C-alpha positions in Angstrom: 11.6 -19.7 -23.4 10.6 -23.1 -25.0 13.5 -25.5 -25.2 11.6 -28.4 -26.6 8.2 -27.5 -28.2 6.0 -29.6 -30.4 4.9 -26.3 -31.8 8.3 -25.7 -33.4 8.9 -29.4 -34.1 5.7 -31.5 -34.8 7.8 -34.6 -35.1 8.2 -34.6 -31.3 4.6 -35.8 -30.9 5.3 -38.7 -33.3 8.5 -39.5 -31.4 6.6 -39.4 -28.1 3.9 -41.7 -29.6 6.7 -44.1 -30.7 8.4 -44.1 -27.3 5.1 -44.6 -25.5 4.0 -47.4 -27.8 7.3 -49.3 -27.6 7.7 -48.8 -23.8 4.1 -49.8 -23.0 4.1 -52.8 -25.4 7.5 -54.1 -24.2 6.6 -53.7 -20.6 3.3 -55.5 -21.0 5.1 -58.2 -23.0 7.2 -58.9 -20.0 4.0 -59.8 -18.1 2.5 -61.8 -21.0 5.6 -63.9 -21.8 5.5 -65.9 -18.5 1.8 -66.6 -19.1 2.6 -67.8 -22.6 5.2 -70.2 -21.1 2.6 -71.4 -18.6 0.2 -72.0 -21.4 2.7 -73.9 -23.4 3.8 -76.1 -20.5 2.2 -79.4 -19.8 1.5 -78.3 -16.2 -2.0 -78.2 -14.7 -3.2 -74.7 -15.4 -4.6 -72.7 -12.5 -5.9 -69.3 -13.7 -8.9 -67.2 -12.9 -12.1 -68.0 -14.8 -14.2 -64.8 -14.6 -16.1 -65.5 -17.9 -17.0 -69.1 -17.0 -15.2 -70.4 -20.1 -12.6 -72.3 -18.1 -9.1 -71.3 -16.9 -7.4 -72.4 -20.1 -9.6 -70.3 -22.4 -9.3 -67.3 -20.1 -5.5 -67.7 -20.1 -5.5 -67.9 -23.9 -7.4 -64.6 -24.0 -5.0 -63.0 -21.6 -2.0 -64.3 -23.5 -3.5 -63.0 -26.8 -3.8 -59.5 -25.2 -0.6 -59.3 -23.3 1.6 -61.0 -26.0 0.1 -60.5 -29.5 -1.4 -57.1 -28.8 1.8 -55.9 -27.2 3.8 -56.9 -30.2 1.2 -55.1 -32.4 1.6 -52.1 -30.3 5.4 -52.1 -30.5 5.2 -52.4 -34.3 2.4 -49.8 -34.6 0.2 -52.3 -36.4 -3.5 -52.2 -35.7 -2.5 -49.9 -32.9 -5.9 -48.7 -31.8 -7.5 -52.1 -31.9 -4.6 -53.6 -29.9 -4.7 -50.8 -27.3 -8.5 -51.3 -26.9 -8.0 -55.0 -26.2 -5.3 -54.1 -23.7 -7.5 -51.5 -22.1 -10.2 -54.2 -21.5 -7.6 -56.6 -20.2 -6.4 -53.9 -17.7 -10.0 -53.1 -16.6 -10.5 -56.8 -15.9 -7.2 -56.9 -13.9 -8.2 -53.8 -11.9 -11.9 -54.6 -11.2 -12.0 -58.4 -11.3 -8.6 -59.9 -10.6 -7.6 -57.3 -8.1 -11.0 -55.9 -7.3 -10.8 -56.4 -3.5 -7.1 -55.5 -3.3 -5.8 -52.1 -2.1 -4.8 -49.5 -4.7 -1.1 -50.3 -4.2 -1.7 -53.7 -5.7 -3.8 -52.4 -8.6 -1.5 -49.5 -9.3 0.6 -51.2 -12.1 -2.6 -52.2 -13.9 -3.9 -48.6 -13.6 -0.7 -47.2 -15.0 -0.9 -49.6 -18.0 -4.6 -48.6 -18.4 -3.7 -44.9 -18.7 -0.8 -45.6 -21.1 -3.1 -47.7 -23.4 -5.8 -45.1 -23.2 -3.4 -42.4 -24.3 -2.2 -44.6 -27.2 -5.9 -45.2 -28.2 -6.5 -41.4 -28.2 -3.4 -40.2 -29.9 -3.0 -43.1 -32.3 0.2 -44.8 -33.5 2.0 -41.7 -34.8 4.0 -41.3 -38.0 6.6 -43.9 -37.1 4.4 -46.9 -37.3 3.3 -49.6 -39.7 -0.2 -48.2 -39.5 1.1 -45.0 -41.0 2.5 -46.9 -44.0 -0.9 -48.4 -44.8 -3.0 -45.2 -44.2 -0.7 -42.8 -46.0 -2.5 -41.5 -49.0 -0.6 -40.5 -52.0 -1.7 -37.1 -53.3 -1.4 -36.6 -57.1 -1.8 -33.4 -58.9 
């Protein structure tokens, strides 16, 4: 007996995509906002510099990913591009920023990585701004 089945109700997949997008984006935004505040402050910025571009440029790139891409994910706008940028950010967090750390420290970044990977694979779903732009009108 299937109580809830996407087979009987295909909208469930779109609702699941919406829930995942909003949850993952809002959760990541909670990590990005403090970094945005740090960037906007006049304080001396100490941040990792794995690309050799300087800590400020690196922080700007992380803020772009964690704030701008998170908002895009929540809205369902440029969803796959935003999730790809967030995937790269999480890979850097896992293998560079926390490369020597035990799994327990990396676990949150791994969970985000999996959520963003699922979003990349399934797309934004019907309840997104992307859907409004890609919907093709069929005329007979």
